[in-house]
C-alpha positions in Angstrom: -41.8 26.0 54.9 -39.3 25.3 52.0 -37.2 28.4 52.9 -36.7 26.9 56.4 -35.7 23.5 55.0 -32.7 24.9 53.0 -30.8 26.3 56.1 -31.5 23.0 57.8 -30.1 21.0 54.8 -27.0 23.3 54.8 -26.5 22.7 58.5 -26.7 19.0 58.1 -24.3 19.1 55.2 -21.8 21.0 57.3 -22.2 18.6 60.2 -21.7 15.6 58.0 -18.6 17.0 56.2 -17.0 18.6 59.2 -16.9 22.2 57.9 -18.7 24.5 55.4 -15.7 24.4 53.1 -15.3 20.6 53.0 -16.1 18.9 49.8 -18.1 15.7 49.8 -15.7 14.5 47.1 -12.8 14.9 49.6 -14.3 12.1 51.7 -13.5 8.7 50.1 -16.3 6.3 49.7 -16.0 3.0 51.4 -14.8 0.1 49.3 -17.3 -2.5 48.2 -16.7 -5.6 50.3 -14.8 -8.1 48.2 -14.1 -5.7 45.3 -10.4 -4.9 44.5 -9.2 -1.4 45.4 -8.7 0.3 42.1 -5.9 2.4 43.5 -3.9 -0.8 44.4 -5.2 -3.2 41.7 -2.7 -4.5 39.2 -3.2 -2.6 35.9 -1.2 -5.1 33.9 -4.0 -7.4 32.9 -6.1 -4.5 31.7 -3.1 -3.0 29.8 -2.4 -6.4 28.2 -6.0 -6.9 27.2 -6.0 -3.4 25.5 -2.8 -4.2 23.8 -4.0 -7.6 22.5 -7.2 -5.9 21.2 -5.2 -3.2 19.4 -2.9 -5.9 18.0 -5.9 -7.8 16.5 -6.9 -4.6 14.8 -3.4 -3.7 13.5 -2.3 -7.2 12.6 -3.6 -7.2 9.0 -1.8 -4.0 8.3 1.4 -5.2 10.0 1.2 -8.5 8.0 0.9 -6.5 4.8 3.5 -3.9 5.6 6.1 -5.7 7.8 5.9 -9.5 7.3 8.1 -9.4 4.2 11.1 -8.6 6.4 9.9 -9.4 10.0 8.6 -13.0 9.7 10.5 -16.2 9.0 8.5 -16.7 5.9 9.2 -13.2 4.6 11.0 -13.1 1.3 13.3 -10.3 2.5 13.8 -11.5 6.1 17.3 -11.7 7.4 18.7 -12.9 10.7 19.4 -9.3 11.7 15.9 -8.1 10.9 14.3 -11.0 12.7 16.6 -10.5 15.7 15.4 -6.9 15.9 11.6 -7.7 15.6 10.0 -10.9 14.7 6.2 -10.9 14.2 5.9 -14.7 13.7 4.1 -15.0 17.1 2.5 -12.7 19.6 3.9 -11.0 21.4 6.6 -10.1 18.9 10.1 -11.2 19.8 13.5 -9.6 19.2 15.9 -7.7 21.2 14.3 -4.3 20.4 10.8 -5.2 21.5 11.1 -3.1 24.6 11.3 0.0 22.3 9.0 -1.3 19.6 6.3 1.3 20.2 8.8 4.2 19.8 10.5 2.5 16.9 7.3 1.8 15.0 6.2 5.4 15.4 9.6 6.6 14.3 10.0 4.4 11.2 6.5 5.1 10.0 6.8 8.8 10.3 4.5 9.3 13.3 7.3 11.0 15.3 7.6 13.8 12.8 10.6 12.2 11.0 10.5 11.1 7.4 9.2 7.5 7.2 11.8 4.9 6.5 9.5 1.8 6.4 8.2 -0.3 4.9 11.6 -1.0 3.4 10.5 -0.9 -0.3 7.8 1.7 0.1 8.6 4.1 2.9 5.5 6.2 3.9 3.1 3.8 2.2 1.2 3.1 5.4 -1.1 6.0 6.0 -4.7 6.9 7.1 -6.7 4.4 9.0 -4.0 1.7 8.6 -1.4 4.0 10.2 -3.8 4.9 13.0 -4.3 1.2 13.7 -0.6 0.6 14.1 -0.2 3.7 16.2 -3.0 2.5 18.5 -1.2 -0.8 18.9 2.2 0.9 19.5 0.7 3.1 22.1 -1.0 0.2 23.9 2.3 -1.9 23.7 4.2 1.0 25.2 1.7 1.5 28.0 2.0 -2.2 28.9 5.8 -2.1 28.6 6.0 0.9 31.0 3.9 -0.9 33.5 6.2 -3.9 33.4 3.6 -6.2 31.8 6.1 -7.7 29.3 8.9 -10.1 30.0 12.4 -8.5 29.5 13.6 -8.2 25.9 16.2 -10.6 24.6 19.9 -9.9 24.6 21.0 -7.1 22.3 23.7 -8.0 19.8 24.6 -6.9 16.3 
């Protein structure tokens, strides 16, 4: 009885899919009524949520390593440094924020170059702290590429 059932099951599968070589995965499933189509849903809110979560994790490290130069209260802050990146509020401001992910990875040595920051102690951010900053930089960059951030300020030196 079972050996007769298997050919019947195969025949039903072929009939449902249209051919013996058709894959059930090739036939899209119907959308759930009222649910957003994931292929056309705006990814920006999810990317911004991931970025904000990564920021919350990286913030203590950034406060320790970057706030001296990149916040208004920083002892070594200058107009030029603050114009580039300013971490006084979130999202950071400054005319280089559109490239902050790349720049952070570069100055902290994640790109393979010798670290140049933090200013007084290049290379002092490492291990889990460096991983937290990298995760935020990656999340920022993903959101930036999707157009989730407002345009960066005017660039002037």
